[in-house]
C-alpha positions as CSV (number, residue, x, y, z in Angstrom):
1,M,-9.5,-56.8,94.8
2,N,-9.6,-53.1,93.8
3,S,-8.3,-52.7,90.2
4,L,-7.0,-49.2,90.8
5,Q,-3.3,-48.6,91.3
6,P,-2.3,-47.7,94.9
7,I,-1.7,-44.1,93.7
8,Y,-3.6,-42.5,90.8
9,T,-4.6,-39.1,89.4
10,E,-8.0,-37.6,89.5
11,K,-7.6,-35.8,86.2
12,N,-10.4,-33.3,86.7
13,N,-8.4,-31.8,89.6
14,C,-5.0,-31.8,88.0
15,Q,-3.9,-28.2,87.4
16,D,-0.9,-28.6,85.1
17,C,1.6,-27.5,87.8
18,Y,4.2,-30.3,87.4
19,K,4.9,-30.4,91.2
20,C,4.5,-34.1,91.2
21,V,7.1,-34.5,88.4
22,K,9.6,-32.4,90.3
23,A,8.9,-34.3,93.6
24,C,9.0,-37.8,92.1
25,P,12.5,-39.3,92.8
26,V,12.2,-41.7,89.8
27,K,10.2,-39.6,87.4
28,A,7.4,-42.1,87.2
29,I,4.9,-39.4,86.0
30,K,3.5,-39.0,82.5
31,I,2.1,-35.7,81.3
32,E,-0.6,-36.1,78.7
33,D,-3.2,-33.5,77.6
34,A,-1.8,-31.3,80.4
35,A,-2.7,-33.9,83.1
36,A,-0.3,-36.0,85.2
37,S,-0.7,-39.8,85.6
38,I,1.3,-42.4,87.4
39,I,3.4,-44.9,85.4
40,P,2.9,-48.1,87.5
41,E,5.9,-50.0,86.2
42,L,8.2,-47.1,87.1
43,C,6.7,-46.1,90.4
44,I,8.1,-47.0,93.8
45,Y,5.0,-45.8,95.6
46,C,6.9,-43.6,98.0
47,G,3.9,-41.2,98.1
48,K,5.9,-38.0,97.4
49,C,3.6,-36.9,94.6
50,K,0.6,-37.2,96.9
51,E,2.2,-35.1,99.5
52,V,3.1,-32.2,97.2
53,C,0.0,-32.1,95.0
54,P,-1.6,-28.7,95.8
55,Q,-5.0,-29.6,94.3
56,G,-5.3,-33.1,95.9
57,A,-5.4,-34.7,92.5
58,K,-3.1,-37.5,93.6
59,K,-5.3,-40.1,95.3
60,I,-4.5,-43.1,97.4
61,R,-6.6,-46.1,96.5
62,D,-9.6,-46.4,98.9
63,D,-10.1,-50.0,100.0
64,V,-12.6,-49.1,102.7
65,P,-15.5,-50.5,100.7
66,L,-13.8,-53.9,100.4
67,V,-13.2,-54.0,104.1
68,R,-16.8,-53.0,104.9
69,K,-18.1,-55.8,102.6
70,G,-15.9,-58.2,104.5
71,L,-17.3,-57.1,107.8
72,K,-20.8,-57.4,106.4
73,R,-20.1,-60.9,105.3
74,G,-19.1,-61.7,108.9
75,E,-15.4,-62.2,108.2
76,K,-13.2,-62.7,111.3
77,I,-10.9,-59.7,110.6
78,I,-7.9,-59.0,112.8
79,V,-6.4,-55.5,112.6
80,A,-2.6,-55.5,112.4
81,L,-1.6,-52.0,113.5
82,A,1.7,-50.7,112.1
83,P,4.2,-49.7,114.9
84,S,3.7,-46.0,113.9
85,Y,0.3,-46.1,115.6
86,L,2.3,-45.0,118.7
87,S,2.8,-41.6,117.0
88,E,-0.5,-41.6,115.1
89,Y,-2.6,-42.2,118.2
90,S,-0.2,-40.6,120.6
91,K,-3.0,-38.6,122.4
92,E,-5.3,-41.6,122.8
93,D,-5.5,-44.3,125.4
94,V,-4.5,-47.5,123.7
95,S,-7.3,-49.5,125.2
96,K,-9.8,-47.0,123.8
97,V,-8.2,-47.4,120.4
98,I,-8.6,-51.1,120.5
99,A,-12.2,-50.8,121.8
100,A,-13.0,-48.5,118.8
101,Y,-11.7,-51.0,116.3
102,K,-13.7,-53.7,117.9
103,E,-16.8,-51.6,117.9
104,A,-16.4,-51.1,114.2
105,G,-16.8,-54.9,113.8
106,F,-13.2,-56.2,113.9
107,W,-12.6,-59.4,115.8
108,G,-9.3,-58.3,117.4
109,V,-6.3,-55.9,117.2
110,S,-2.7,-57.0,117.0
111,E,0.7,-55.2,116.7
112,V,2.8,-55.5,113.6
113,A,5.7,-55.1,116.1
114,L,5.5,-58.8,116.7
115,G,6.4,-59.5,113.0
116,A,9.0,-56.8,113.2
117,E,10.8,-58.6,116.1
118,K,10.8,-61.8,114.1
119,V,12.1,-60.1,111.0
120,A,15.0,-58.6,113.0
121,A,16.0,-61.9,114.4
122,D,15.8,-63.7,111.0
123,T,17.6,-60.9,109.2
124,K,20.5,-61.1,111.7
125,T,20.7,-64.9,111.3
126,W,20.9,-64.5,107.5
127,L,23.4,-61.6,107.8
128,D,25.8,-63.7,110.0
129,K,26.0,-66.3,107.2
130,Q,27.1,-63.7,104.6
131,G,30.6,-62.8,103.7
132,S,32.1,-59.3,103.5
133,G,30.0,-56.8,101.6
134,V,27.1,-54.3,101.9
135,Y,23.6,-55.6,102.7
136,F,20.2,-53.9,103.0
137,S,17.1,-54.4,105.1
138,S,13.9,-55.5,103.4
139,C,11.4,-53.9,105.8
140,C,10.4,-50.9,103.6
141,P,8.7,-52.1,100.4
142,S,9.3,-48.8,98.7
143,A,13.0,-49.1,99.3
144,V,13.0,-52.6,98.0
145,M,11.3,-51.5,94.8
146,L,13.8,-48.8,94.3
147,I,16.7,-51.3,94.3
148,K,14.8,-54.0,92.4
149,K,13.6,-51.7,89.7
150,Y,16.5,-49.2,89.3
151,Y,19.5,-50.9,90.8
152,P,18.9,-54.6,90.0
153,Q,22.6,-55.4,90.1
154,Y,22.4,-55.0,93.9
155,S,19.2,-57.1,94.4
156,S,21.2,-59.9,96.0
157,A,22.2,-57.5,98.8
158,I,18.6,-57.3,100.0
159,A,17.9,-59.5,103.0
160,P,15.5,-62.2,101.7
161,V,13.1,-61.7,104.6
162,L,9.4,-60.8,104.7
163,T,8.4,-57.3,105.7
164,P,7.1,-56.9,109.3
165,M,3.5,-56.6,107.9
166,L,3.7,-59.9,106.1
167,A,5.5,-61.7,108.9
168,S,3.0,-60.5,111.4
169,A,0.1,-61.5,109.1
170,K,1.6,-65.0,108.6
171,Y,1.9,-65.4,112.3
172,L,-1.7,-64.3,113.0
173,K,-3.0,-66.9,110.4
174,E,-0.9,-69.5,112.1
175,I,-2.5,-68.7,115.5
176,Y,-6.0,-68.0,114.1
177,P,-6.4,-70.1,110.9
178,D,-9.8,-68.8,110.1
179,C,-9.0,-65.1,110.3
180,K,-8.5,-62.4,107.7
181,V,-5.8,-59.7,108.3
182,L,-6.2,-56.0,107.8
183,F,-3.1,-53.9,107.9
184,V,-3.5,-50.3,109.0
185,G,-0.6,-47.8,108.7
186,P,0.9,-44.7,107.1
187,C,2.4,-46.4,104.0
188,V,1.2,-46.4,100.4
189,A,3.7,-49.1,99.2
190,K,2.1,-51.7,101.6
191,K,-0.8,-51.8,99.2
192,T,1.5,-53.2,96.5
193,E,2.4,-56.2,98.7
194,L,-1.2,-57.4,98.3
195,T,-0.6,-57.9,94.6
196,G,3.0,-59.2,95.0
197,T,2.0,-61.9,97.4
198,N,-1.5,-62.5,95.9
199,G,-3.1,-61.8,99.2
200,Q,-1.5,-64.9,100.7
201,W,-1.2,-63.5,104.2
202,V,-2.6,-59.9,104.2
203,D,-6.2,-59.6,103.0
204,Y,-6.7,-55.8,103.2
205,V,-4.6,-52.7,103.6
206,L,-5.9,-49.4,104.8
207,T,-4.1,-46.2,105.6
208,F,-4.6,-44.2,108.8
209,P,-6.7,-41.6,106.8
210,D,-8.8,-44.5,105.4
211,M,-9.5,-45.7,108.9
212,K,-10.3,-42.3,110.2
213,A,-12.8,-41.8,107.4
214,M,-14.4,-45.2,108.2
215,F,-14.6,-44.4,111.9
216,D,-16.2,-41.0,111.2
217,D,-18.7,-42.5,108.8
218,M,-19.7,-45.1,111.5
219,G,-19.8,-42.4,114.2
220,I,-17.0,-44.0,116.3
221,F,-14.8,-41.8,118.4
222,F,-12.0,-42.8,120.7
223,E,-13.0,-40.4,123.5
224,F,-16.4,-42.0,123.9
225,Q,-15.1,-45.6,124.2
226,K,-15.4,-47.5,127.5
227,P,-12.8,-50.3,127.2
228,T,-13.0,-53.5,129.1
229,Q,-10.3,-55.9,130.3
230,D,-10.7,-57.7,127.0
231,D,-9.6,-54.7,125.0
232,V,-5.9,-55.7,124.7
233,F,-3.6,-56.6,121.8
234,I,-3.8,-60.2,120.6
235,P,-2.2,-62.7,120.8
236,V,0.5,-60.9,122.9
237,K,1.8,-57.4,123.1
238,G,4.8,-56.2,121.1
239,N,8.0,-55.1,122.7
240,R,11.0,-53.5,120.9
241,G,9.5,-54.2,117.5
242,N,7.6,-51.0,118.0
243,L,10.9,-49.1,117.4
244,Y,10.7,-50.0,113.7
245,P,9.0,-46.8,112.5
246,I,12.0,-44.6,113.5
247,D,15.5,-44.4,112.1
248,G,17.6,-47.2,113.7
249,G,14.6,-49.0,115.1
250,M,15.4,-52.2,113.3
251,L,19.1,-52.0,114.2
252,T,18.2,-51.7,117.9
253,N,16.3,-55.0,117.6
254,M,19.1,-56.7,115.7
255,I,21.9,-55.6,118.0
256,E,20.3,-55.7,121.4
257,G,17.9,-58.5,120.9
258,M,14.1,-58.4,121.5
259,G,13.6,-59.2,125.2
260,D,14.2,-62.0,127.6
261,D,11.1,-64.0,126.5
262,T,12.0,-64.0,122.8
263,K,14.6,-66.0,120.9
264,R,17.9,-64.0,121.1
265,I,20.0,-63.0,118.2
266,S,21.8,-66.1,117.0
267,A,25.1,-64.3,116.3
268,N,28.0,-64.8,118.6
269,S,30.0,-61.9,120.0
270,Q,32.8,-62.2,117.4
271,A,30.3,-62.1,114.4
272,Q,28.5,-59.2,116.1
273,S,31.7,-57.1,116.3
274,N,32.5,-57.8,112.6
275,V,29.3,-56.0,111.4
276,K,29.1,-52.3,110.8
277,Y,25.5,-51.0,111.1
278,M,24.1,-47.9,109.5
279,T,20.7,-46.4,108.9
280,F,19.5,-44.0,106.2
281,S,16.1,-42.7,105.2
282,G,14.9,-40.6,102.3
283,V,15.0,-41.6,98.7
284,D,17.7,-39.1,97.8
285,N,20.0,-40.5,100.5
286,L,19.3,-44.0,99.3
287,K,20.1,-43.1,95.6
288,D,23.4,-41.5,96.7
289,I,24.3,-44.7,98.6
290,L,23.4,-47.0,95.7
291,K,25.4,-44.8,93.2
292,D,28.4,-45.1,95.6
293,L,27.9,-48.7,96.5
294,P,30.9,-50.1,94.4
295,S,33.3,-48.1,96.6
296,L,31.6,-49.2,99.8
297,Q,31.9,-52.8,98.7
298,E,35.6,-52.5,98.3
299,A,36.0,-52.5,102.0
300,E,36.9,-55.9,103.4
301,S,34.1,-55.8,106.0
302,K,30.5,-56.5,106.5
303,T,28.1,-53.6,106.5
304,F,24.3,-53.7,107.1
305,I,22.2,-50.7,106.1
306,E,18.7,-50.1,107.4
307,I,16.9,-48.3,104.5
308,M,13.5,-46.4,104.4
309,T,12.3,-44.1,101.7
310,C,10.4,-41.7,104.1
311,P,12.7,-39.2,105.7
312,G,12.8,-39.9,109.4
313,G,11.1,-43.3,108.9
314,C,7.5,-44.6,108.9
315,I,6.4,-42.0,111.4
316,K,6.6,-39.5,108.5
317,G,4.8,-41.7,106.1
318,P,2.7,-40.1,103.4
319,C,-0.5,-41.4,104.9
320,S,0.0,-40.2,108.5
321,T,-2.7,-37.9,109.8
322,A,-0.6,-36.6,112.8
323,I,1.2,-33.4,111.8
324,N,3.8,-33.3,114.6
325,S,7.5,-33.0,113.9
326,S,9.8,-36.0,113.5
327,A,11.3,-35.3,116.9
328,T,7.9,-35.3,118.6
329,K,6.7,-38.4,116.9
330,R,10.0,-40.2,117.6
331,L,9.7,-39.3,121.3
332,K,6.2,-40.7,121.4
333,V,7.5,-44.0,120.0
334,L,10.4,-44.1,122.5
335,E,8.1,-43.3,125.4
336,N,5.8,-46.3,124.8
337,I,8.3,-49.1,124.3
338,T,7.7,-51.9,126.8
339,S,9.4,-55.1,127.7
340,A,6.5,-57.0,129.3
341,K,6.6,-60.8,129.9
342,R,4.6,-62.7,127.4
343,D,2.9,-66.0,126.9
344,L,5.8,-68.4,126.0
345,K,3.6,-70.6,123.8
346,M,2.7,-67.6,121.6
347,I,6.3,-66.5,121.4
348,N,7.4,-70.0,120.4
349,A,4.8,-69.9,117.6
350,L,6.3,-66.6,116.5
351,N,9.8,-68.0,116.5
352,N,8.7,-70.9,114.4
353,I,7.4,-68.7,111.5
354,D,9.4,-69.0,108.3
355,T,10.1,-65.5,107.0
356,L,12.5,-66.2,104.2
357,T,11.2,-65.0,100.8
358,S,12.1,-63.7,97.4
359,Y,11.4,-60.3,95.8
360,D,11.8,-61.6,92.3
361,Y,8.1,-60.6,91.5
362,I,9.3,-57.0,91.2
363,P,10.4,-56.5,87.6
364,N,13.5,-54.4,86.6
365,V,13.1,-51.1,84.8
366,Q,15.0,-51.5,81.6
367,K,17.6,-48.7,81.4
368,K,17.3,-46.8,78.1
369,E,20.1,-45.3,76.1
370,Y,19.7,-42.0,74.3
371,S,21.9,-40.8,71.5
372,Q,23.1,-37.2,71.4
373,R,21.3,-36.8,68.1
374,D,17.9,-37.9,69.6
375,I,18.4,-35.5,72.6
376,Y,19.3,-32.6,70.4
377,E,16.3,-33.2,68.1
378,A,14.0,-33.4,71.2
379,M,15.4,-30.1,72.5
380,R,14.8,-28.4,69.1
381,R,11.1,-29.2,69.6
382,V,11.2,-26.6,72.4
383,N,13.4,-24.2,70.4
384,K,16.6,-25.0,72.2
385,Q,19.1,-24.8,69.4
386,S,22.4,-24.6,71.4
387,E,23.8,-25.1,74.9
388,K,23.1,-21.4,75.7
389,D,19.4,-22.2,75.3
390,E,19.6,-24.9,78.0
391,L,18.5,-22.8,81.0
392,N,18.1,-25.9,83.3
393,C,15.4,-23.9,85.3
394,S,13.6,-27.1,86.4
395,G,10.3,-25.4,85.7
396,C,9.1,-28.5,83.8
397,G,9.8,-30.7,86.9
398,Y,13.0,-32.3,85.5
399,D,16.5,-31.5,86.8
400,N,17.8,-30.1,83.6
401,C,16.9,-29.6,79.9
402,R,18.5,-32.9,78.8
403,E,16.5,-34.9,81.3
404,F,13.4,-33.2,80.0
405,A,14.4,-34.0,76.4
406,K,14.7,-37.7,77.4
407,A,11.2,-37.5,78.8
408,L,10.0,-36.0,75.5
409,I,11.6,-39.0,73.7
410,D,9.9,-41.4,76.1
411,G,6.5,-39.8,75.6
412,K,6.4,-38.8,79.3
413,A,6.4,-35.1,78.7
414,E,4.9,-32.5,76.4
415,N,6.5,-29.4,74.7
416,D,4.2,-27.1,76.7
417,M,5.9,-28.0,79.9
418,C,8.9,-25.9,79.0
419,I,8.3,-22.5,80.5
420,S,10.9,-20.6,78.5
421,F,9.5,-22.1,75.3
422,M,5.9,-21.2,76.1
423,R,6.9,-17.6,77.1
424,R,8.5,-17.2,73.7
425,V,5.5,-18.6,72.0
426,A,3.2,-16.2,73.9
427,Q,5.4,-13.3,73.1
428,D,5.6,-14.2,69.4
429,K,1.8,-14.5,69.2
430,T,1.3,-11.2,71.1
431,N,3.7,-9.5,68.7
432,I,1.7,-10.9,65.7
433,L,-1.5,-9.6,67.2
434,L,-0.1,-6.2,67.9
435,R,1.3,-5.9,64.4
436,K,-2.1,-6.9,62.9
437,M,-4.0,-4.2,64.8
438,P,-5.3,-1.5,62.4
439,S,-4.8,1.1,65.2
440,S,-1.7,2.2,67.1
441,V,-1.5,0.3,70.3
442,V,0.7,0.9,73.4
443,I,0.7,-0.8,76.8
444,V,2.1,1.2,79.7
445,N,2.9,0.3,83.3
446,D,2.4,2.3,86.5
447,D,5.9,3.9,86.1
448,L,4.7,5.2,82.7
449,K,7.2,2.9,81.0
450,I,6.1,1.2,77.8
451,V,5.7,-2.5,78.1
452,D,4.9,-3.1,74.4
453,S,3.7,-1.3,71.4
454,N,3.2,-1.9,67.7
455,K,5.0,-0.2,64.8
456,K,1.9,1.9,63.9
457,F,2.3,3.6,67.3
458,A,5.9,4.6,66.5
459,D,4.8,5.8,63.0
460,L,2.6,8.4,64.7
461,F,5.3,10.3,66.4
462,G,8.0,11.0,63.9
463,E,11.1,9.6,62.4
464,D,13.2,9.6,65.6
465,I,10.6,7.4,67.4
466,K,10.5,5.1,64.3
467,M,14.3,4.7,64.4
468,I,14.2,3.9,68.2
469,W,11.4,1.3,67.6
470,E,13.6,-0.4,64.9
471,A,16.4,-0.7,67.4
472,N,14.1,-1.6,70.3
473,P,11.0,-3.3,68.9
474,G,8.0,-2.6,71.1
475,L,9.8,0.4,72.7
476,H,10.2,-1.7,75.8
477,N,10.9,0.4,78.9
478,A,10.7,3.7,77.0
479,D,9.3,6.7,78.9
480,I,5.9,7.5,77.4
481,T,6.1,11.0,78.7
482,K,8.9,11.7,76.3
483,I,6.9,10.4,73.3
484,V,3.2,11.1,73.8
485,P,2.3,14.8,74.5
486,F,-1.0,13.7,76.0
487,Y,0.5,11.2,78.4
488,K,-1.6,12.6,81.3
489,F,-4.5,10.6,80.1
490,F,-2.5,7.5,80.8
491,S,-1.5,8.8,84.2
492,S,-5.2,9.5,85.0
493,V,-6.4,6.0,84.1
494,L,-3.6,4.5,86.2
495,E,-4.4,6.7,89.2
496,T,-8.2,6.5,89.1
497,G,-8.9,3.3,87.3
498,E,-11.6,5.1,85.2
499,D,-11.2,4.5,81.5
500,V,-11.0,7.2,78.9
501,L,-12.9,6.2,75.7
502,Q,-12.8,7.9,72.3
503,Q,-11.3,11.1,73.5
504,D,-10.6,13.5,70.6
505,I,-7.3,15.4,71.0
506,R,-5.8,18.1,68.9
507,D,-2.0,18.6,69.1
508,G,-0.9,21.3,66.7
509,D,-1.8,20.1,63.2
510,N,-2.5,16.6,64.4
511,Y,-5.9,15.3,65.4
512,Y,-6.1,12.0,67.3
513,S,-8.8,9.7,68.7
514,L,-7.6,8.2,72.0
515,S,-8.9,5.4,74.2
516,V,-7.1,4.4,77.4
517,F,-8.3,1.7,79.6
518,S,-7.1,-0.6,82.4
519,V,-5.7,-4.0,81.8
520,Q,-4.7,-4.5,85.4
521,T,-6.2,-1.7,87.6
522,H,-3.6,0.9,88.7
523,S,-0.7,-1.1,87.3
524,L,-1.2,-1.7,83.5
525,V,-3.1,0.3,80.9
526,C,-3.6,0.0,77.2
527,G,-3.9,2.9,74.8
528,I,-5.4,2.9,71.3
529,I,-4.5,5.9,69.2
530,Q,-5.6,6.9,65.7
531,N,-4.6,9.9,63.6
532,L,-7.9,11.1,62.3
533,H,-6.1,13.2,59.6
534,A,-4.9,10.1,57.9
535,P,-6.5,10.2,54.4
536,E,-7.6,6.6,54.4
537,V,-9.2,6.7,57.9
538,R,-12.7,7.5,58.9
539,K,-13.6,7.4,62.6
540,D,-16.4,4.8,62.3
541,L,-14.2,2.6,60.0
542,V,-11.4,2.6,62.6
543,L,-13.7,1.4,65.3
544,N,-15.3,-1.3,63.2
545,R,-11.9,-2.5,61.9
546,T,-10.5,-2.7,65.4
547,K,-13.4,-4.7,66.6
548,E,-13.3,-7.0,63.6
549,V,-9.5,-7.8,64.0
550,I,-9.8,-8.3,67.7
551,T,-12.7,-10.7,67.3
552,Q,-10.9,-12.7,64.7
553,N,-7.8,-13.0,66.9
554,M,-9.6,-13.9,70.1
555,K,-9.3,-17.6,69.4
556,V,-5.6,-17.3,69.1
557,V,-5.4,-15.4,72.4
558,Q,-7.6,-18.0,74.2
559,Q,-5.2,-20.7,72.9
560,I,-2.3,-18.8,74.4
561,A,-4.1,-18.4,77.7
562,F,-4.9,-22.1,77.7
563,L,-1.2,-23.0,77.1
564,L,0.3,-20.6,79.5
565,G,-2.2,-20.1,82.2
566,E,-1.1,-17.1,84.3
567,N,1.8,-16.3,82.0
568,A,-0.6,-15.3,79.3
569,S,-3.3,-13.7,81.5
570,Y,-2.2,-10.1,80.8
571,T,-2.5,-10.7,77.0
572,E,-6.0,-12.1,77.2
573,S,-7.0,-9.4,79.7
574,M,-5.6,-6.7,77.4
575,L,-7.5,-7.9,74.3
576,N,-10.7,-8.6,76.2
577,S,-10.5,-5.1,77.6
578,I,-9.9,-3.6,74.1
579,L,-13.0,-5.4,72.8
580,E,-15.1,-4.4,75.7
581,S,-14.1,-0.8,75.5
582,H,-15.1,-0.6,71.8
583,N,-18.4,-2.3,72.4
584,N,-19.1,0.2,75.1
585,A,-18.1,3.1,72.9
586,N,-20.3,1.8,70.1
587,D,-23.2,1.5,72.5
588,K,-22.7,5.1,73.7
589,K,-22.6,6.2,70.1
590,D,-25.8,4.4,69.2
591,N,-27.6,5.8,72.3
592,A,-26.5,9.3,71.4
593,Q,-27.9,8.9,67.9
């Protein structure tokens, strides 16, 4: 069996964006060295992180090699197709789909709908024996994990019935004792059932993308198949069990029964009328229900809730390749439900399958308690000293600053994930670099407004500007045309994109050396100014000093860029440009000499 977890991170592709943290409904993600990894004991394998990852760094475990080895060994493998195949292969002739699987080497193809029908019947039988209260379906392994791991106090409310996949596999192995069973569907969580049941009934689990890749690699295409009369589902065709992948599909089977040839629901009409049925999908909806369950349980009635973590049901599973809307997929399922007569011997064998089970193999997640002192200390690590510093921007992926602080305590998060904290770090380091510059430095935007400057810049232009700088460090948003008499050089570089290097300018009794160059073409420029009349300054010394200080500080700037990514890009670009401009200037000077 593959030792990889059903979902894992390919760290080389992880881009430090925290989208998976934000999307994960149970925050089962750990950020370490700026890369995200799954925490297996916390994960419910809903697949949300895989769906939102922009770089494709979240991977679903590939079990295709195991299946191909099984085929090579000559194993008699039966494919158990999830009911959502009706929406996945909606454009294909079913007989051609079956023919394609058989061409790939599989012995036969069956519908998991058969197991779904049996699960509906047995769940209804169990439900009728229960007293008043709220009860949940067990068909979605991800939803079962959500309750078992995070709401263990409600575990007894889960119907102790196998999932349709396992029930179907158990049935197939009863009919064909020497077979192996391969489940194919849109679900990640199904892979966890291999571990939970020790491969007792299902031997392999592949997703629809896995199967497509396998077909492509083998050069098998549905449109080229020429099916025969033997290309049909075994041992019999499914009926209403194929409704399972849509909201309310299980309830339809429980309430209406499964067809004239199948054992009917055992409940009498009085028991039927005493049950209230509901269906909900999506993890957020399920969490809301579970939080409110005590009030629901106060009612002196019996309520059964069909639960699925994928919004809209299995047809919108994370491993579905069909991109149609939920409505289109739902319609495809409804259009293909049949009620054909079936072999009574095979149906009796299905009815005799024991589907009762226990989900105790899923361990609880121990709830942690956090003291206010621990939370405050964690927040101080990202310079949040009071409630006004708690921006709750969710940029880190957590809902608020306190949840982020808890993640810091648990070792699931890093300080660098806090955007406001890192912006402050970047600004502080930028300010330090500007202050250490031996020259006067000013950064100007395309509106000729000052973005930042150092104090040496203010010192050049009189006491009034120095006083303004003291009140507004950096002269942020000041109009450079009101400060610098030679501002037209800045306008020119912004307009043309052509740098001005080592331009000597006389302004009355003052004599300056000026370099203006683009940081972001046509939008941001940097100016370096030196008063050449300053007694301690010689022109060649100014250039060498500038180059030396910038070179010494480049490591700091690179660290900022690494920590902040795009947020620090302008700083790195600015300083790189400064260094490049002086290198070019020195080259020109050397050539002239």
